C-alpha positions as CSV (number, residue, x, y, z in Angstrom):
1,M,86.3,-46.5,63.9
2,R,86.3,-43.2,61.9
3,K,84.0,-42.8,59.1
4,M,84.8,-41.7,55.9
5,L,85.1,-37.8,55.4
6,V,82.3,-37.7,52.9
7,D,80.3,-39.6,55.6
8,V,81.2,-37.0,58.2
9,I,80.7,-33.8,56.0
10,F,77.5,-34.7,54.2
11,A,75.7,-37.6,56.9
12,S,74.8,-34.7,59.1
13,E,73.0,-31.3,58.5
14,K,73.9,-30.3,61.9
15,R,77.6,-31.5,61.2
16,K,77.7,-29.8,57.4
17,D,75.9,-26.2,59.0
18,M,78.3,-25.9,61.7
19,L,81.5,-26.3,58.9
20,L,79.9,-23.9,56.8
21,L,79.3,-21.5,59.5
22,L,82.6,-21.9,60.8
23,R,83.9,-20.5,57.3
24,E,83.9,-16.8,58.8
25,G,86.4,-17.7,61.4
26,K,86.4,-18.3,65.0
27,M,83.1,-18.7,67.0
28,E,81.8,-18.8,70.4
29,M,79.4,-22.1,70.7
30,G,76.7,-20.1,72.5
31,D,77.2,-18.2,69.2
32,I,76.9,-21.5,67.0
33,L,74.2,-22.8,68.8
34,S,72.3,-19.4,68.4
35,S,73.1,-19.4,64.6
36,L,71.8,-23.0,64.3
37,D,69.0,-22.7,66.5
38,T,70.1,-25.8,68.1
39,T,70.8,-27.2,71.4
40,R,74.2,-27.8,73.3
41,Q,72.9,-31.1,73.5
42,A,72.1,-31.9,70.2
43,L,75.6,-30.2,68.8
44,L,78.3,-31.4,71.1
45,P,78.3,-34.9,69.8
46,Q,78.5,-33.7,65.8
47,A,81.4,-31.4,66.8
48,K,82.9,-34.3,68.8
49,V,82.9,-36.4,65.4
50,L,84.3,-32.9,63.4
51,E,87.1,-32.8,65.6
52,E,87.6,-36.6,65.7
53,H,88.3,-36.0,62.0
54,H,90.6,-33.2,62.1
55,L,88.2,-30.8,60.3
56,V,87.5,-28.1,63.5
57,T,89.3,-27.6,66.7
58,H,88.2,-26.1,70.1
59,R,89.4,-24.4,72.9
60,N,87.9,-22.4,76.0
61,D,84.4,-23.2,74.1
62,S,85.4,-21.4,70.8
63,Y,85.3,-23.4,67.6
64,E,87.2,-22.8,64.0
65,L,87.9,-24.9,61.1
66,T,91.5,-26.5,60.7
67,A,93.4,-26.1,57.8
68,I,92.1,-29.7,56.1
69,G,88.6,-28.2,57.2
70,E,88.9,-24.4,55.3
71,L,90.4,-26.7,52.3
72,L,87.3,-28.8,52.0
73,V,84.3,-26.1,53.4
74,A,86.4,-24.3,50.1
75,E,85.1,-26.9,47.6
76,I,82.0,-28.0,49.2
77,I,80.7,-24.3,49.1
78,P,80.6,-24.8,45.1
79,L,79.1,-27.8,45.2
80,I,76.1,-26.6,47.6
81,D,75.5,-23.9,45.5
82,K,75.3,-25.9,42.4
83,A,73.3,-28.4,44.3
84,E,70.7,-25.4,45.6
85,V,70.5,-23.7,41.8
86,M,69.4,-27.5,40.3
87,G,67.7,-28.7,43.2
88,V,64.9,-25.9,43.1
89,N,64.0,-26.1,39.7
90,L,65.4,-29.7,38.8
91,D,62.4,-30.9,35.9
92,Y,63.4,-27.6,34.3
93,W,67.7,-28.2,34.7
94,G,66.7,-32.1,33.8
95,T,64.8,-31.5,30.6
96,H,66.6,-28.7,29.4
97,D,69.8,-28.5,27.0
98,L,73.0,-27.1,28.2
99,G,75.6,-27.4,26.4
100,F,75.2,-23.8,25.4
101,I,76.9,-23.1,28.9
102,P,80.8,-23.1,28.0
103,P,82.9,-24.9,31.3
104,H,84.1,-22.1,33.2
105,L,80.3,-20.7,33.2
106,L,79.0,-24.1,34.0
107,D,81.7,-24.1,36.8
108,R,80.2,-21.0,38.3
109,I,76.6,-22.6,37.9
110,G,75.8,-21.8,41.3
111,D,75.8,-18.2,40.9
112,I,72.0,-18.2,39.1
113,R,70.3,-19.0,42.5
114,E,67.5,-17.1,43.3
115,C,65.5,-17.4,40.1
116,T,62.3,-18.1,39.1
117,V,60.8,-20.4,36.3
118,T,57.8,-19.0,34.5
119,E,55.8,-20.2,31.1
120,P,53.5,-17.9,29.6
121,S,49.8,-18.9,28.6
122,L,49.5,-20.3,24.8
123,V,48.3,-16.8,23.9
124,D,51.4,-15.0,25.2
125,T,53.9,-17.1,23.8
126,Y,55.6,-14.8,22.1
127,E,54.5,-11.7,24.7
128,V,58.0,-10.0,25.9
129,N,59.1,-10.8,29.4
130,R,56.9,-7.3,31.0
131,D,58.8,-7.0,34.2
132,F,62.1,-7.2,32.1
133,L,60.6,-4.9,29.6
134,E,59.7,-2.6,32.3
135,M,63.3,-2.7,34.0
136,A,64.8,-2.4,30.4
137,Y,63.2,1.0,29.7
138,R,65.2,2.3,32.5
139,S,68.9,0.8,31.8
140,S,71.9,2.5,30.2
141,S,72.8,-0.9,28.3
142,L,70.6,-3.7,27.0
143,Y,72.4,-7.3,25.5
144,F,70.3,-9.6,23.3
145,I,71.1,-13.4,21.8
146,F,68.6,-14.4,19.4
147,N,68.6,-17.8,18.3
148,F,64.5,-17.2,16.6
149,M,62.7,-14.7,15.3
150,H,60.7,-12.9,17.8
151,P,57.8,-11.1,16.3
152,S,58.1,-8.3,18.4
153,L,61.7,-7.3,18.1
154,P,61.6,-4.5,15.6
155,S,59.3,-2.5,17.6
156,I,60.7,-3.1,20.5
157,I,64.2,-2.4,19.4
158,D,63.3,1.0,18.1
159,Q,61.8,2.1,21.3
160,F,64.8,1.5,22.8
161,L,66.7,3.3,20.6
162,Q,64.4,6.1,20.8
163,R,65.4,6.3,24.3
164,N,69.0,6.4,23.6
165,I,69.7,3.3,25.2
166,D,72.5,1.2,24.2
167,V,71.5,-1.9,22.2
168,Y,74.1,-4.7,21.5
169,I,72.5,-8.0,19.7
170,I,73.8,-11.6,18.5
171,V,72.2,-13.1,16.3
172,S,72.2,-16.7,14.8
173,K,72.8,-17.1,11.0
174,D,68.9,-18.2,10.5
175,V,67.9,-15.2,12.4
176,L,70.3,-13.1,9.8
177,K,68.5,-14.5,6.9
178,K,64.8,-13.8,8.1
179,L,66.2,-9.9,8.7
180,K,67.8,-9.6,5.5
181,E,64.5,-11.2,3.6
182,E,61.7,-9.9,5.6
183,L,62.9,-6.3,7.7
184,H,65.9,-5.6,5.4
185,E,65.2,-1.7,5.2
186,V,63.9,-1.7,9.0
187,T,67.2,-3.5,10.2
188,E,69.4,-1.4,7.8
189,R,68.4,1.9,9.5
190,F,69.2,0.0,13.1
191,I,72.7,-0.9,12.0
192,T,73.5,2.1,10.5
193,G,72.0,4.2,13.2
194,G,74.9,4.5,15.7
195,K,72.8,3.1,18.7
196,M,72.6,-0.4,17.9
197,R,75.6,-2.8,17.5
198,C,74.5,-6.5,15.5
199,C,76.7,-9.2,15.2
200,L,76.4,-12.5,13.8
201,H,77.3,-15.7,15.8
202,E,78.2,-18.1,12.7
203,K,78.6,-21.3,15.2
204,E,76.1,-23.2,16.9
205,M,74.4,-21.5,19.8
206,K,72.2,-24.0,21.9
207,L,69.7,-21.8,23.3
208,L,66.9,-19.7,22.1
209,S,67.2,-16.4,23.5
210,L,69.2,-14.1,26.4
211,A,68.1,-10.7,27.5
212,I,70.1,-8.5,30.0
213,N,69.1,-5.2,31.1
214,D,70.9,-3.4,33.8
215,S,69.1,-5.8,36.8
216,C,68.7,-8.9,35.6
217,F,68.6,-11.3,32.8
218,V,65.7,-13.7,31.1
219,L,66.9,-16.5,29.7
220,R,65.0,-19.1,27.2
221,L,66.8,-22.9,26.6
222,F,66.2,-25.3,23.9
223,S,64.6,-28.8,25.5
224,R,67.0,-31.8,25.9
225,D,65.3,-33.2,22.0
226,N,66.2,-29.9,21.0
227,T,62.3,-28.4,20.4
228,F,61.2,-25.3,21.0
229,C,60.4,-24.6,24.8
230,N,58.6,-21.2,26.1
231,K,59.3,-21.6,29.7
232,Q,61.4,-18.7,30.9
233,L,64.3,-18.4,33.3
234,A,64.7,-15.0,34.9
235,C,66.6,-13.6,37.7
236,C,67.8,-10.4,39.3
237,T,70.4,-10.9,41.8
238,P,74.2,-9.4,41.3
239,R,76.2,-12.5,40.9
240,A,73.6,-13.6,38.5
241,H,73.4,-10.8,36.5
242,Q,77.2,-11.2,36.5
243,W,77.1,-14.3,35.4
244,A,74.6,-13.4,32.3
245,R,77.0,-10.6,30.8
246,D,79.9,-13.5,31.1
247,L,77.6,-15.7,29.1
248,F,77.0,-12.7,26.5
249,D,80.5,-12.3,26.3
250,H,81.3,-15.8,25.7
251,Y,79.6,-15.6,22.4
252,M,80.5,-12.0,21.4
253,K,84.2,-13.0,21.6
254,D,83.3,-15.4,18.8
255,S,81.1,-13.1,17.0
256,V,81.6,-10.7,13.9
257,P,79.8,-7.4,13.5
258,I,77.1,-6.6,11.2
259,T,77.9,-3.3,9.5
260,K,75.7,-3.7,6.5
261,L,72.9,-6.0,4.9
């Protein structure tokens, strides 16, 4: 009796791993055994199940995906990527509001694997991530989204501009109001200086902040009950960096330039 294809793929770690391995192309059984660190005796029954369900085919001890196998593997890789992203920091993702992610980037959430979640101590609540800051000073461009007023923002921006770094900032209406009321002269100088582009996003932004340098990003999210959370999600892989840039661009397209206060 044949199994459901979902069971064929996911009910056995060996079958799933063999399918994923064969996405690169035809392989000799010896190479498959070596890559999966298993024995012929353990793998052959699982390979037979894959063959019986038309997911792989073999000839002269070489195995490859069938057309059905290729189709399904192309779909399960993104699913596994997403599961890995969520699974590593499950409590974090499960307790935070993900409404800030547009559908096309939510579908690519697997791009931000290998992220780390940190929580500064109470005394360091408003300290800028030091690793991010060191990389930022060596960057050519910086991108920020602020949904709250960081107390160190003016001095940090001033240091970036003195180093001739291009700075792009998106702020919420509340942040802009606070800048006008409390830091009018400093903000006016930044905006008219030419090296900083500041934009207003008038729609709701369901994230606290996003900071991107040339190598990585740091993200702060609201908790699901819409309360402030100091935990920081940081990631420095190329795919994650591009994901963060695409997220910034998503908010930028609905923002308007601030040319004067």
